[in-house]
C-alpha positions in Angstrom: 17.9 53.9 115.6 15.8 50.6 116.4 13.5 53.1 118.4 13.2 54.9 115.6 12.1 52.1 113.0 10.0 50.6 115.8 8.0 53.8 116.0 7.7 54.3 112.6 6.4 50.4 112.3 3.9 51.4 114.9 3.1 54.7 113.3 2.3 52.8 110.0 0.3 50.2 111.7 -1.9 52.9 113.3 -2.5 54.6 110.0 -3.2 51.3 108.3 -5.9 50.6 110.9 -7.9 53.6 111.5 -6.7 56.2 108.6 -6.5 54.3 105.5 -8.9 51.6 105.8 -9.5 49.2 102.7 -12.6 49.0 100.6 -13.6 45.8 102.6 -12.9 47.6 105.9 -15.2 50.4 104.7 -17.7 48.0 103.9 -17.8 46.1 107.1 -18.1 49.3 109.0 -21.6 50.1 107.2 -22.7 47.3 109.4 -24.4 48.3 113.0 -22.6 46.4 115.9 -21.1 46.8 119.1 -18.2 49.2 119.6 -14.7 47.5 118.6 -11.5 47.9 120.8 -7.7 47.5 118.9 -6.6 44.0 119.2 -9.5 42.7 121.4 -12.2 43.8 119.0 -15.9 43.4 120.4 -14.6 40.9 123.3 -15.6 43.0 126.2 -19.4 42.4 125.0 -18.8 38.6 126.1 -19.4 38.4 129.8 -18.6 34.8 129.8 -18.9 32.3 131.9 -21.6 34.6 133.5 -23.5 34.8 130.5 -23.8 32.0 127.7 -22.1 33.2 124.5 -25.3 32.2 122.5 -27.2 34.4 124.8 -24.8 37.2 124.2 -25.3 37.0 120.4 -29.2 36.7 120.7 -29.0 40.1 122.8 -26.8 41.4 120.5 -29.2 40.7 117.4 -32.2 42.2 119.7 -29.5 45.6 119.9 -28.6 45.7 116.5 -31.0 44.4 113.8 -31.1 40.7 112.5 -27.6 41.6 110.6 -24.7 43.3 112.7 -21.0 43.0 112.9 -18.6 42.2 115.7 -15.0 42.0 115.9 -13.3 38.8 117.3 -10.0 40.3 117.9 -9.0 42.3 114.4 -11.4 39.8 112.1 -14.5 40.9 111.2 -17.6 38.4 111.8 -20.8 39.4 110.1 -23.7 38.0 112.4 -27.1 36.9 111.1 -30.4 36.0 112.4 -32.9 35.3 110.1 -33.6 31.9 108.5 -33.8 33.5 104.8 -30.2 34.8 105.2 -28.7 31.4 106.8 -30.2 29.7 103.5 -28.7 32.4 101.0 -25.3 32.1 102.7 -25.7 28.2 103.4 -26.8 27.8 99.6 -24.0 30.0 98.3 -21.5 28.4 95.8 -19.2 31.3 96.2 -19.2 31.9 99.9 -17.5 28.9 101.1 -14.6 30.1 103.0 -14.5 29.5 106.5 -13.1 32.0 109.0 -10.6 30.3 111.2 -10.8 32.4 114.0 -14.2 31.1 114.5 -14.1 27.5 113.2 -10.9 26.6 115.4 -13.5 25.4 118.1 -14.7 23.0 115.8 -11.6 21.3 114.5 -10.9 19.1 117.6 -14.3 17.6 117.4 -14.7 17.7 113.3 -11.2 18.1 112.3 -10.9 19.4 108.6 -14.2 18.0 107.0 -16.8 18.9 105.1 -18.3 21.4 107.7 -14.8 23.2 108.3 -12.5 22.8 104.8 -12.7 25.6 102.3 -12.2 26.2 99.1 -11.3 23.1 96.5 -11.0 20.5 99.4 -14.8 21.7 100.1 -15.8 21.4 96.5 -14.3 18.1 96.4 -15.8 16.6 99.6 -19.4 18.2 98.6 -19.0 16.6 94.9 -18.5 13.2 96.7 -21.1 13.4 99.6 -24.1 15.3 97.4 -25.5 12.2 95.7 -25.6 10.5 99.3 -28.2 13.3 100.7 -30.7 13.4 97.7 -34.1 13.4 99.4 -35.1 10.0 98.0 -32.1 8.2 99.7 -32.5 9.8 103.1 -36.2 8.4 103.1 -34.8 5.0 104.0 -33.1 6.5 107.1 -36.1 7.9 108.6 -36.8 5.1 110.6 -33.1 4.8 112.0 -33.4 8.8 112.7 -36.4 8.6 114.6 -35.2 5.6 116.8 -31.9 7.6 117.8 -33.5 10.9 118.1 -35.9 9.3 120.9 -33.0 7.5 122.6 -31.2 11.1 122.6 -34.2 12.6 123.7 -34.6 10.5 126.5 -31.0 10.4 127.4 -30.8 14.3 127.4 -34.0 14.3 129.6 -31.9 12.8 132.3 -29.5 15.3 132.3 -32.0 18.1 132.9 -30.7 20.8 135.1 -27.2 19.2 135.1 -24.2 20.5 133.4 -22.7 18.5 131.1 -20.6 18.0 127.8 -22.7 17.5 124.7 -20.4 17.1 122.5 -19.6 13.2 123.0 -23.2 12.4 123.4 -23.9 13.8 120.1 -21.0 11.9 118.4 -22.3 8.9 119.5 -25.7 9.5 118.5 -24.5 10.1 115.0 -22.3 7.0 115.2 -25.4 4.9 116.2 -27.6 6.5 112.9 -24.5 5.4 110.7 -24.1 2.0 112.0 -28.0 1.6 112.6 -28.5 1.8 108.5 -25.7 -0.6 107.6 -26.9 -3.0 110.5 -23.5 -3.0 112.1 -25.5 -2.4 115.5 -22.5 -1.2 117.4 -24.8 0.9 119.6 -22.2 3.5 120.6 -23.3 4.2 124.0 -26.6 5.5 123.0 -28.2 2.4 123.0 -30.9 1.6 125.8 -28.7 -0.8 127.3 -25.9 1.4 128.1 -27.5 4.5 128.6 -27.5 4.2 132.4 -23.8 3.9 132.7 -23.3 7.4 131.0 
């Protein structure tokens, strides 16, 4: 009896995945992209660590065009290359849900902030932060941006040809930019005095 129920459940799953596709699934299938396999999706396209993930995405965009679809496991992921497409997506007030299968990589670094939250939480954070990013306000930050960008470029110049984790460096640079504007003078490991120690 249990074996029969398991076989029936498996049959229903196969029918659902391959025969009776949802409307959204049929829409996804219209996008070009690499072959997708059950459970693993398009992951065979990624020859990591031999080939960088970003290089694979670039090669796929050359092969399938500026808009294509891959599957990360069972989740469809639409990839875009054109700046106009990025602008349309990022400027949208309705396309704000983030794919957890992609964004989980950022959670350890960014937690669930403006870039990784979704829905009402994203709207609430965006409403609070939007006035702070008006171009007139950001003009005051240009000297701080410039100073810290030069320090960052100088620091990264010392890393050419070496493998290193860039996340701590970028995080510290961000903290220096924020603290530099408000005169905390923290220099979170990005200042010229401590740069040689990292």
